[in-house]
PASEBA-1860 file (N, C-alpha, C; in nm, 3 decimals):
! residues 277
1> XXXXXXXX> 10.099/24.109/6.086/10.069/24.019/5.959/10.152/24.006/5.859 ~ 10.169/23.953/5.781/10.259/23.889/5.701/10.154/24.027/5.563 ~ 10.253/24.017/5.460/10.183/24.111/5.370/10.214/24.032/5.228 ~ 10.126/23.989/5.186/10.164/23.868/5.048/10.158/23.982/4.916 ~ 10.211/23.875/4.826/10.220/24.012/4.701/10.095/24.037/4.635 ~ 10.020/24.104/4.600/9.943/24.173/4.534/9.841/24.239/4.695 ~ 9.905/24.204/4.791/9.782/24.238/4.923/9.817/24.398/4.918 ~ 9.752/24.515/4.929/9.716/24.624/5.020/9.597/24.706/5.136
9> XXXXXXXX> 9.655/24.748/5.190/9.596/24.811/5.289/9.481/24.930/5.293 ~ 9.345/24.865/5.353/9.295/24.999/5.330/9.226/25.031/5.515 ~ 9.080/25.162/5.431/9.074/25.198/5.580/8.965/25.051/5.640 ~ 8.930/25.022/5.513/8.840/24.840/5.504/8.895/24.734/5.549 ~ 9.003/24.751/5.627/9.081/24.643/5.610/9.193/24.625/5.454 ~ 9.280/24.503/5.412/9.337/24.449/5.329/9.243/24.383/5.236 ~ 9.270/24.388/5.078/9.195/24.373/4.977/9.368/24.328/4.898 ~ 9.324/24.235/4.794/9.414/24.212/4.713/9.346/24.247/4.579
17> XXXXXXXX> 9.495/24.251/4.504/9.413/24.351/4.359/9.472/24.211/4.309 ~ 9.403/24.223/4.161/9.381/24.113/4.038/9.446/24.092/3.966 ~ 9.635/24.008/3.972/9.661/24.035/3.801/9.625/24.044/3.757 ~ 9.487/23.991/3.672/9.409/23.969/3.554/9.339/24.067/3.527 ~ 9.362/24.196/3.655/9.298/24.330/3.555/9.128/24.362/3.649 ~ 9.107/24.192/3.716/8.971/24.213/3.749/8.929/24.342/3.904 ~ 8.793/24.354/3.966/8.800/24.409/4.053/8.918/24.352/4.182 ~ 8.920/24.442/4.305/8.967/24.373/4.386/8.944/24.252/4.472
25> XXXXXXXX> 8.951/24.202/4.546/8.935/24.100/4.641/8.920/24.129/4.743 ~ 8.836/24.109/4.825/8.889/24.109/5.011/8.972/23.987/5.064 ~ 9.035/24.024/5.177/9.109/23.907/5.186/9.020/23.800/5.294 ~ 9.062/23.654/5.311/8.988/23.619/5.396/9.000/23.621/5.556 ~ 9.122/23.712/5.588/9.164/23.775/5.728/9.058/23.945/5.708 ~ 9.052/23.993/5.607/8.964/24.057/5.670/8.836/24.018/5.679 ~ 8.800/23.948/5.591/8.633/23.886/5.628/8.589/23.881/5.742 ~ 8.711/23.769/5.857/8.671/23.722/5.960/8.678/23.810/6.067
33> XXXXXXXX> 8.830/23.913/5.992/8.839/24.064/6.127/8.728/24.110/6.180 ~ 8.611/24.180/6.033/8.534/24.233/5.999/8.363/24.166/6.081 ~ 8.360/24.047/6.039/8.260/24.007/6.042/8.261/23.886/6.152 ~ 8.317/23.861/6.231/8.328/23.778/6.313/8.384/23.824/6.496 ~ 8.297/23.836/6.606/8.291/23.910/6.706/8.479/23.812/6.791 ~ 8.539/23.855/6.788/8.651/23.848/6.897/8.694/23.903/7.027 ~ 8.582/23.968/7.052/8.603/24.036/7.199/8.553/23.898/7.308 ~ 8.529/23.810/7.264/8.481/23.699/7.390/8.626/23.683/7.470
41> XXXXXXXX> 8.718/23.647/7.381/8.897/23.621/7.372/8.953/23.762/7.439 ~ 8.910/23.809/7.342/9.032/23.957/7.327/9.035/24.038/7.482 ~ 8.899/24.034/7.493/8.839/24.161/7.673/8.916/24.121/7.730 ~ 8.896/23.985/7.794/8.966/23.918/7.913/9.068/23.924/7.887 ~ 9.117/23.856/7.767/9.274/23.885/7.746/9.404/24.029/7.758 ~ 9.293/24.164/7.733/9.347/24.273/7.786/9.335/24.295/7.941 ~ 9.199/24.242/7.946/9.188/24.311/8.087/9.303/24.245/8.213 ~ 9.296/24.122/8.175/9.424/24.046/8.260/9.559/24.078/8.255
49> XXXXXXXX> 9.628/24.115/8.107/9.685/24.204/8.129/9.769/24.284/8.174 ~ 9.675/24.422/8.179/9.605/24.512/8.216/9.676/24.491/8.382 ~ 9.605/24.488/8.466/9.602/24.419/8.621/9.705/24.334/8.663 ~ 9.726/24.307/8.635/9.887/24.212/8.589/9.999/24.304/8.612 ~ 10.006/24.397/8.493/10.095/24.518/8.500/10.044/24.592/8.587 ~ 9.901/24.638/8.682/9.909/24.747/8.752/9.955/24.623/8.914 ~ 9.919/24.535/8.957/9.933/24.475/9.058/10.098/24.458/9.025 ~ 10.142/24.443/8.919/10.298/24.369/8.912/10.408/24.564/9.019
57> XXXXXXXX> 10.314/24.634/8.929/10.436/24.795/8.939/10.333/24.888/9.043 ~ 10.252/24.808/9.133/10.175/24.876/9.215/10.214/24.989/9.272 ~ 10.380/24.993/9.328/10.440/25.094/9.410/10.433/25.228/9.269 ~ 10.527/25.169/9.166/10.565/25.322/9.117/10.413/25.369/9.061 ~ 10.301/25.268/8.992/10.199/25.351/8.968/10.162/25.422/9.071 ~ 10.139/25.406/9.190/10.126/25.502/9.337/10.178/25.652/9.320 ~ 10.301/25.617/9.317/10.343/25.744/9.324/10.354/25.790/9.189 ~ 10.291/25.730/9.094/10.261/25.846/8.981/10.106/25.926/8.971
65> XXXXXXXX> 10.038/25.838/9.041/9.932/25.873/8.991/9.819/26.003/9.041 ~ 9.944/26.073/9.109/9.846/26.220/9.096/9.940/26.295/9.034 ~ 10.080/26.306/9.030/10.167/26.404/8.896/10.148/26.328/8.771 ~ 10.116/26.273/8.792/10.158/26.237/8.634/9.981/26.162/8.535 ~ 9.905/26.184/8.602/9.751/26.063/8.578/9.739/26.070/8.450 ~ 9.698/26.163/8.387/9.703/26.206/8.208/9.832/26.101/8.172 ~ 9.902/26.086/8.169/10.017/26.078/8.085/9.981/25.825/8.179 ~ 9.971/25.845/8.259/9.988/25.715/8.365/9.874/25.664/8.231
73> XXXXXXXX> 9.736/25.745/8.240/9.622/25.707/8.207/9.671/25.631/8.076 ~ 9.721/25.725/7.975/9.766/25.714/7.847/9.848/25.563/7.847 ~ 9.968/25.526/7.947/10.017/25.432/7.921/9.961/25.271/7.955 ~ 9.854/25.316/8.049/9.790/25.198/8.165/9.690/25.158/7.993 ~ 9.609/25.243/7.937/9.560/25.171/7.817/9.589/25.115/7.717 ~ 9.739/25.138/7.693/9.798/25.099/7.522/9.812/24.982/7.629 ~ 9.898/24.935/7.717/9.948/24.842/7.735/9.890/24.693/7.651 ~ 9.776/24.687/7.622/9.725/24.615/7.501/9.731/24.612/7.410
81> XXXXXXXX> 9.747/24.665/7.353/9.720/24.729/7.185/9.855/24.705/7.146 ~ 10.002/24.760/7.288/10.165/24.737/7.239/10.159/24.543/7.213 ~ 10.088/24.523/7.339/10.114/24.361/7.360/10.073/24.286/7.255 ~ 9.956/24.357/7.186/9.924/24.231/7.031/9.980/24.293/6.910 ~ 10.054/24.447/6.943/10.165/24.455/6.816/10.276/24.348/6.804 ~ 10.300/24.370/6.932/10.438/24.266/6.960/10.433/24.133/6.925 ~ 10.340/24.053/6.978/10.277/23.940/6.988/10.257/23.934/6.765 ~ 10.193/24.014/6.703/10.181/24.014/6.566/10.253/24.015/6.510
89> XXXXXXXX> 10.386/24.084/6.541/10.501/24.104/6.505/10.593/23.930/6.474 ~ 10.588/23.952/6.598/10.674/23.783/6.644/10.596/23.638/6.559 ~ 10.458/23.679/6.553/10.390/23.580/6.442/10.419/23.561/6.282 ~ 10.478/23.712/6.261/10.532/23.742/6.109/10.617/23.701/6.137 ~ 10.716/23.720/6.175/10.866/23.668/6.166/10.850/23.501/6.168 ~ 10.792/23.417/6.233/10.779/23.314/6.263/10.726/23.224/6.106 ~ 10.630/23.306/6.085/10.582/23.268/5.912/10.677/23.280/5.866 ~ 10.764/23.398/5.846/10.854/23.381/5.750/10.899/23.297/5.772
97> XXXXXXXX> 10.944/23.268/5.883/11.106/23.189/5.857/11.042/23.024/5.858 ~ 10.916/22.992/5.903/10.879/22.870/5.848/10.822/22.881/5.700 ~ 10.853/22.967/5.639/10.824/22.920/5.477/10.982/22.964/5.460 ~ 11.083/22.952/5.456/11.199/22.959/5.476/11.244/22.792/5.475 ~ 11.214/22.800/5.593/11.202/22.611/5.617/11.179/22.529/5.560 ~ 11.051/22.516/5.509/10.960/22.373/5.429/11.021/22.431/5.276 ~ 11.072/22.560/5.261/11.175/22.577/5.101/11.283/22.536/5.072 ~ 11.309/22.484/5.266/11.512/22.394/5.236/11.586/22.558/5.238
105> XXXXXXXX> 11.506/22.658/5.230/11.610/22.803/5.243/11.676/22.847/5.350 ~ 11.799/22.910/5.368/11.830/22.956/5.542/11.750/23.049/5.557 ~ 11.742/22.964/5.689/11.648/23.122/5.819/11.736/23.193/5.873 ~ 11.713/23.277/5.817/11.777/23.399/5.927/11.712/23.372/6.123 ~ 11.870/23.404/6.146/11.881/23.401/6.290/11.822/23.524/6.374 ~ 11.730/23.486/6.450/11.671/23.537/6.543/11.611/23.438/6.682 ~ 11.646/23.510/6.773/11.629/23.429/6.920/11.469/23.392/6.931 ~ 11.421/23.497/6.938/11.306/23.455/6.991/11.212/23.418/6.897
113> XXXXXXXX> 11.224/23.378/6.744/11.185/23.298/6.689/11.236/23.165/6.626 ~ 11.378/23.146/6.695/11.402/22.992/6.707/11.355/22.900/6.790 ~ 11.247/22.913/6.888/11.248/22.778/6.989/11.111/22.739/6.847 ~ 11.055/22.795/6.809/10.914/22.834/6.676/10.953/22.683/6.615 ~ 11.055/22.752/6.566/11.126/22.665/6.396/11.155/22.539/6.492 ~ 11.235/22.562/6.575/11.249/22.378/6.671/11.173/22.304/6.642 ~ 11.053/22.351/6.683/10.886/22.265/6.715/10.859/22.262/6.547 ~ 10.848/22.348/6.495/10.843/22.299/6.360/10.936/22.199/6.266
121> XXXXXXXX> 11.038/22.194/6.315/11.147/22.093/6.282/11.117/21.956/6.367 ~ 11.113/21.924/6.478/10.995/21.877/6.504/10.911/21.766/6.475 ~ 10.801/21.866/6.444/10.689/21.824/6.374/10.716/21.765/6.237 ~ 10.806/21.809/6.104/10.848/21.789/6.005/10.930/21.611/6.025 ~ 10.995/21.665/6.153/11.026/21.464/6.178/10.958/21.400/6.172 ~ 10.880/21.445/6.322/10.795/21.322/6.335/10.664/21.222/6.197 ~ 10.668/21.335/6.083/10.562/21.331/6.013/10.657/21.237/5.871 ~ 10.824/21.224/5.889/10.901/21.185/5.853/10.892/21.264/5.617
129> XXXXXXXX> 10.845/21.398/5.692/10.814/21.463/5.560/10.945/21.463/5.484 ~ 10.956/21.487/5.387/11.037/21.508/5.297/11.033/21.616/5.211 ~ 11.110/21.744/5.221/11.046/21.868/5.195/11.058/21.875/5.050 ~ 11.160/21.822/4.903/11.103/21.815/4.786/11.012/21.780/4.749 ~ 10.956/21.635/4.885/10.846/21.529/4.743/10.767/21.581/4.840 ~ 10.697/21.596/4.944/10.544/21.630/5.003/10.488/21.769/5.025 ~ 10.575/21.846/5.010/10.568/21.991/5.003/10.529/22.039/4.883 ~ 10.373/22.076/4.885/10.304/22.133/4.754/10.313/22.266/4.738
137> XXXXXXXX> 10.322/22.333/4.781/10.330/22.503/4.804/10.363/22.560/4.983 ~ 10.354/22.661/4.953/10.388/22.748/5.069/10.344/22.877/5.039 ~ 10.290/22.948/5.156/10.277/23.061/5.147/10.203/23.148/4.984 ~ 10.046/23.043/4.910/10.103/23.070/4.802/9.894/23.124/4.797 ~ 9.939/23.245/4.724/9.812/23.324/4.691/9.677/23.205/4.613 ~ 9.574/23.266/4.681/9.408/23.197/4.635/9.364/23.275/4.570 ~ 9.242/23.257/4.479/9.207/23.322/4.483/9.047/23.299/4.438 ~ 8.932/23.335/4.505/8.758/23.329/4.408/8.730/23.460/4.327
145> XXXXXXXX> 8.729/23.460/4.262/8.716/23.553/4.158/8.551/23.575/4.193 ~ 8.453/23.508/4.153/8.323/23.442/4.157/8.240/23.553/4.275 ~ 8.328/23.479/4.373/8.264/23.526/4.557/8.341/23.693/4.559 ~ 8.471/23.674/4.503/8.540/23.800/4.513/8.649/23.812/4.663 ~ 8.665/23.726/4.701/8.788/23.708/4.785/8.884/23.641/4.774 ~ 8.977/23.677/4.837/9.145/23.567/4.815/9.237/23.603/4.921 ~ 9.357/23.470/4.983/9.360/23.499/5.053/9.539/23.408/5.034 ~ 9.566/23.400/5.153/9.709/23.276/5.139/9.677/23.200/5.196
153> XXXXXXXX> 9.744/23.099/5.126/9.732/22.912/5.220/9.890/22.925/5.244 ~ 9.920/22.929/5.390/10.046/22.898/5.458/10.138/22.716/5.395 ~ 10.036/22.667/5.427/10.094/22.491/5.392/9.997/22.409/5.321 ~ 10.032/22.356/5.179/9.965/22.278/5.140/10.061/22.177/5.129 ~ 10.059/22.042/5.170/10.114/21.922/5.229/10.112/21.780/5.210 ~ 10.174/21.707/5.212/10.120/21.550/5.167/10.168/21.491/5.299 ~ 10.016/21.434/5.404/10.090/21.377/5.481/10.014/21.236/5.475 ~ 10.089/21.091/5.546/10.002/20.967/5.495/9.882/20.972/5.627
161> XXXXXXXX> 9.788/21.043/5.634/9.686/20.993/5.682/9.551/20.948/5.665 ~ 9.575/20.874/5.489/9.447/20.811/5.462/9.480/20.659/5.498 ~ 9.326/20.614/5.408/9.368/20.460/5.470/9.458/20.394/5.430 ~ 9.545/20.295/5.484/9.638/20.229/5.475/9.799/20.329/5.478 ~ 9.762/20.436/5.520/9.840/20.546/5.504/9.865/20.617/5.367 ~ 9.774/20.621/5.299/9.790/20.709/5.208/9.748/20.857/5.172 ~ 9.893/20.898/5.124/9.901/21.036/5.159/9.785/21.094/5.080 ~ 9.738/21.214/5.197/9.605/21.354/5.164/9.704/21.479/5.163
169> XXXXXXXX> 9.622/21.551/5.037/9.623/21.645/5.057/9.616/21.752/5.161 ~ 9.699/21.793/5.250/9.655/21.915/5.339/9.703/22.028/5.319 ~ 9.551/22.131/5.366/9.581/22.278/5.417/9.624/22.330/5.503 ~ 9.718/22.323/5.567/9.749/22.357/5.684/9.743/22.547/5.728 ~ 9.735/22.566/5.779/9.759/22.689/5.869/9.813/22.732/5.983 ~ 9.959/22.789/5.989/10.015/22.821/6.082/9.988/22.923/6.217 ~ 9.976/22.901/6.347/9.949/22.917/6.412/10.020/22.939/6.557 ~ 10.038/23.059/6.598/10.123/23.093/6.692/10.101/23.184/6.778
177> XXXXXXXX> 10.155/23.165/6.962/10.118/23.205/7.091/10.214/23.198/7.191 ~ 10.216/23.290/7.231/10.312/23.286/7.359/10.236/23.193/7.538 ~ 10.082/23.215/7.434/10.058/23.171/7.589/9.934/23.049/7.613 ~ 9.866/23.046/7.482/9.743/22.964/7.443/9.798/22.797/7.464 ~ 9.731/22.702/7.461/9.818/22.601/7.484/9.775/22.520/7.375 ~ 9.862/22.398/7.306/9.920/22.423/7.152/9.797/22.306/7.121 ~ 9.694/22.288/7.165/9.585/22.225/7.130/9.475/22.290/7.101 ~ 9.473/22.445/7.136/9.314/22.511/7.132/9.378/22.594/7.037
185> XXXXXXXX> 9.222/22.598/6.961/9.212/22.663/6.817/9.057/22.746/6.878 ~ 9.054/22.871/6.748/8.907/22.915/6.751/8.858/22.914/6.637 ~ 8.699/22.941/6.710/8.621/22.823/6.569/8.612/22.910/6.393 ~ 8.680/23.013/6.433/8.642/23.070/6.320/8.789/23.050/6.225 ~ 8.869/22.992/6.307/8.980/22.908/6.239/8.930/22.843/6.112 ~ 8.803/22.768/6.151/8.755/22.664/6.073/8.712/22.764/5.945 ~ 8.661/22.856/5.953/8.570/22.977/5.858/8.693/22.978/5.767 ~ 8.833/23.023/5.816/8.940/23.048/5.728/8.981/22.969/5.645
193> XXXXXXXX> 9.003/22.853/5.691/9.059/22.741/5.640/8.945/22.665/5.513 ~ 8.864/22.679/5.529/8.741/22.683/5.442/8.693/22.724/5.333 ~ 8.781/22.921/5.358/8.725/22.979/5.262/8.903/22.949/5.168 ~ 8.998/22.934/5.247/9.072/22.908/5.141/9.065/22.739/5.057 ~ 9.042/22.693/5.130/9.012/22.553/5.044/8.928/22.562/4.975 ~ 8.825/22.631/4.951/8.725/22.604/4.812/8.771/22.757/4.733 ~ 8.827/22.783/4.782/8.880/22.918/4.613/8.937/22.834/4.530 ~ 8.874/22.909/4.418/8.878/22.828/4.257/9.027/22.828/4.196
201> XXXXXXXX> 9.110/22.902/4.194/9.233/22.989/4.160/9.368/22.964/4.214 ~ 9.518/22.921/4.219/9.601/22.944/4.287/9.681/23.033/4.196 ~ 9.728/23.153/4.238/9.793/23.255/4.189/9.969/23.229/4.209 ~ 10.072/23.151/4.103/10.175/23.114/4.093/10.307/23.202/4.110 ~ 10.405/23.204/4.128/10.468/23.342/4.137/10.490/23.382/4.028 ~ 10.483/23.378/3.933/10.484/23.429/3.813/10.382/23.527/3.785 ~ 10.314/23.530/3.858/10.155/23.532/3.830/10.050/23.435/3.754 ~ 10.101/23.344/3.726/10.042/23.223/3.516/9.936/23.174/3.710
209> XXXXXXXX> 9.819/23.082/3.645/9.721/23.048/3.687/9.708/22.938/3.690 ~ 9.642/22.828/3.819/9.630/22.671/3.782/9.506/22.697/3.895 ~ 9.417/22.586/3.848/9.331/22.529/3.974/9.331/22.498/4.122 ~ 9.284/22.537/4.157/9.316/22.518/4.330/9.301/22.333/4.322 ~ 9.382/22.277/4.410/9.395/22.129/4.383/9.250/22.117/4.468 ~ 9.235/21.996/4.480/9.188/21.885/4.567/9.262/21.921/4.744 ~ 9.160/21.936/4.822/9.225/21.968/4.941/9.084/21.827/5.017 ~ 9.194/21.802/5.102/9.119/21.605/5.138/9.118/21.613/5.301
217> XXXXXXXX> 9.201/21.720/5.377/9.209/21.748/5.517/9.251/21.919/5.513 ~ 9.181/21.947/5.628/9.243/22.121/5.638/9.293/22.083/5.783 ~ 9.375/22.169/5.853/9.422/22.181/6.009/9.509/22.287/6.054 ~ 9.497/22.340/6.157/9.594/22.424/6.210/9.732/22.334/6.295 ~ 9.832/22.393/6.245/9.966/22.369/6.333/9.990/22.459/6.399 ~ 9.952/22.453/6.532/10.057/22.516/6.639/10.138/22.517/6.684 ~ 10.213/22.665/6.642/10.397/22.638/6.720/10.346/22.670/6.814 ~ 10.451/22.679/6.970/10.455/22.709/7.010/10.611/22.744/7.070
225> XXXXXXXX> 10.661/22.729/7.168/10.858/22.751/7.168/10.865/22.681/7.230 ~ 10.764/22.572/7.310/10.805/22.417/7.403/10.709/22.363/7.339 ~ 10.646/22.387/7.235/10.546/22.245/7.207/10.484/22.257/7.071 ~ 10.376/22.183/7.004/10.318/22.233/6.873/10.218/22.089/6.848 ~ 10.118/22.116/6.810/10.061/22.006/6.749/9.927/22.117/6.658 ~ 9.884/21.964/6.536/9.845/21.982/6.449/9.737/21.934/6.466 ~ 9.646/22.010/6.443/9.492/22.054/6.557/9.389/22.030/6.397 ~ 9.296/21.912/6.347/9.220/21.882/6.261/9.076/21.976/6.239
233> XXXXXXXX> 9.079/22.033/6.171/8.960/22.145/6.160/8.840/22.075/6.059 ~ 8.709/22.101/6.089/8.632/22.094/5.994/8.587/22.150/5.895 ~ 8.693/22.184/5.805/8.683/22.312/5.746/8.559/22.258/5.586 ~ 8.471/22.189/5.579/8.392/22.136/5.481/8.283/22.234/5.437 ~ 8.205/22.198/5.364/8.114/22.277/5.247/8.016/22.384/5.340 ~ 7.987/22.299/5.464/7.879/22.393/5.557/7.965/22.496/5.647 ~ 8.057/22.471/5.630/8.186/22.567/5.699/8.220/22.711/5.603 ~ 8.198/22.660/5.493/8.253/22.759/5.310/8.113/22.809/5.349
241> XXXXXXXX> 8.018/22.793/5.321/7.791/22.850/5.320/7.872/22.966/5.495 ~ 7.846/22.945/5.595/7.933/23.030/5.711/8.014/23.108/5.652 ~ 8.102/23.150/5.618/8.202/23.229/5.549/8.096/23.297/5.419 ~ 8.096/23.268/5.357/7.994/23.396/5.236/7.897/23.422/5.327 ~ 7.832/23.378/5.451/7.743/23.471/5.516/7.861/23.572/5.596 ~ 7.963/23.531/5.646/8.056/23.668/5.696/8.094/23.728/5.604 ~ 8.108/23.695/5.469/8.152/23.774/5.330/8.059/23.890/5.271 ~ 7.915/23.840/5.284/7.812/23.922/5.253/7.822/23.994/5.377
249> XXXXXXXX> 7.832/24.032/5.516/7.814/24.073/5.617/7.932/24.209/5.544 ~ 8.022/24.135/5.518/8.147/24.262/5.508/8.148/24.279/5.422 ~ 8.082/24.272/5.293/8.081/24.380/5.202/7.977/24.499/5.258 ~ 7.882/24.431/5.312/7.776/24.492/5.346/7.827/24.634/5.449 ~ 7.891/24.576/5.551/7.945/24.675/5.622/8.084/24.800/5.580 ~ 8.137/24.737/5.496/8.248/24.838/5.435/8.172/24.895/5.328 ~ 8.066/24.918/5.276/7.973/24.993/5.153/7.909/25.078/5.238 ~ 7.914/25.024/5.373/7.730/25.179/5.448/7.811/25.246/5.477
257> XXXXXXXX> 7.746/25.382/5.472/7.737/25.509/5.521/7.831/25.514/5.641 ~ 7.910/25.553/5.713/7.903/25.556/5.844/7.868/25.722/5.899 ~ 7.811/25.780/5.844/7.691/25.904/5.907/7.605/25.903/5.842 ~ 7.482/25.984/5.903/7.381/26.011/5.819/7.278/26.099/5.896 ~ 7.188/26.209/5.813/7.140/26.341/5.868/7.037/26.327/5.971 ~ 7.063/26.386/6.057/6.966/26.365/6.179/6.872/26.435/6.148 ~ 6.728/26.381/6.164/6.653/26.409/6.158/6.528/26.546/6.247 ~ 6.538/26.657/6.210/6.530/26.796/6.292/6.369/26.792/6.327
265> XXXXXXXX> 6.298/26.847/6.408/6.195/26.848/6.434/6.142/26.958/6.329 ~ 5.989/26.974/6.288/5.932/27.094/6.206/5.911/27.201/6.281 ~ 5.992/27.295/6.186/5.976/27.452/6.198/5.883/27.503/6.319 ~ 5.860/27.566/6.452/5.715/27.627/6.452/5.574/27.707/6.315 ~ 5.694/27.796/6.228/5.572/27.844/6.118/5.534/27.723/6.051 ~ 5.624/27.568/6.051/5.514/27.517/5.992/5.396/27.449/6.043 ~ 5.426/27.435/6.149/5.330/27.358/6.225/5.204/27.438/6.270 ~ 5.211/27.554/6.235/5.143/27.650/6.248/5.064/27.700/6.140
273> XXXXX> 5.083/27.718/5.992/5.013/27.672/5.869/4.956/27.589/5.810 ~ 5.030/27.483/5.870/4.956/27.321/5.907/4.792/27.301/5.947 ~ 4.833/27.372/6.138/4.701/27.392/6.145/4.569/27.518/6.112 ~ 4.684/27.592/6.065/4.540/27.698/5.972/4.476/27.633/5.870 ~ 4.566/27.561/5.786/4.506/27.455/5.647/4.416/27.338/5.721
END
């Protein structure tokens, strides 16, 4: 995960400091990671990854299973965690390269990232995007002090999607994957976009502030090594209401005690005293 300015990690996930000196703000992705159950997707993926590794390396695993069982067990258990970290690192590098591209800045040479940025270039060309004219902002921090959250919007861009090709301001979030189809999205992507869309304040690079612009459309731009797709998402007021519920759940969980005193039975002498009384 990229690390925006003013963001920092805690034992309860990412938070943002408020440059104006107010209370710290929980990050949008932290809310979703805390309150949304992702096991339906991650558990089957982890099982599939592990099973495929075992089958592909069956001979070597059989050879090691008796003499190296503890070490082998740890290696196999770590497979999905390591793969997730590798994918997250690639996603971070793609995000940084995409930011440089839409800013018209040089993109660092990276053979793994290059195919994804090539797909971004194809998307920009297909929509006739003029970077100097149509890009409103990229990787910009947004705040909602009243509700107590903050996040980073990947891209604010004008696209000709309105009636008679009228330009509309889109809030777009990049998503990358080496395996998922380009048109696939998760329901929680809508919550993320709604939270960003209805933030109150935009934090400019010099820490001055501006009101959040009126966003007309939201979507996920899926970047793959050989394909891409812009998927519009219904991140309206209903989705923002659902996000606020997740935000309340997150606050409760982050503040909740992690342990409680056990209830012990009464001592024998106490029971006898009560009977006598």
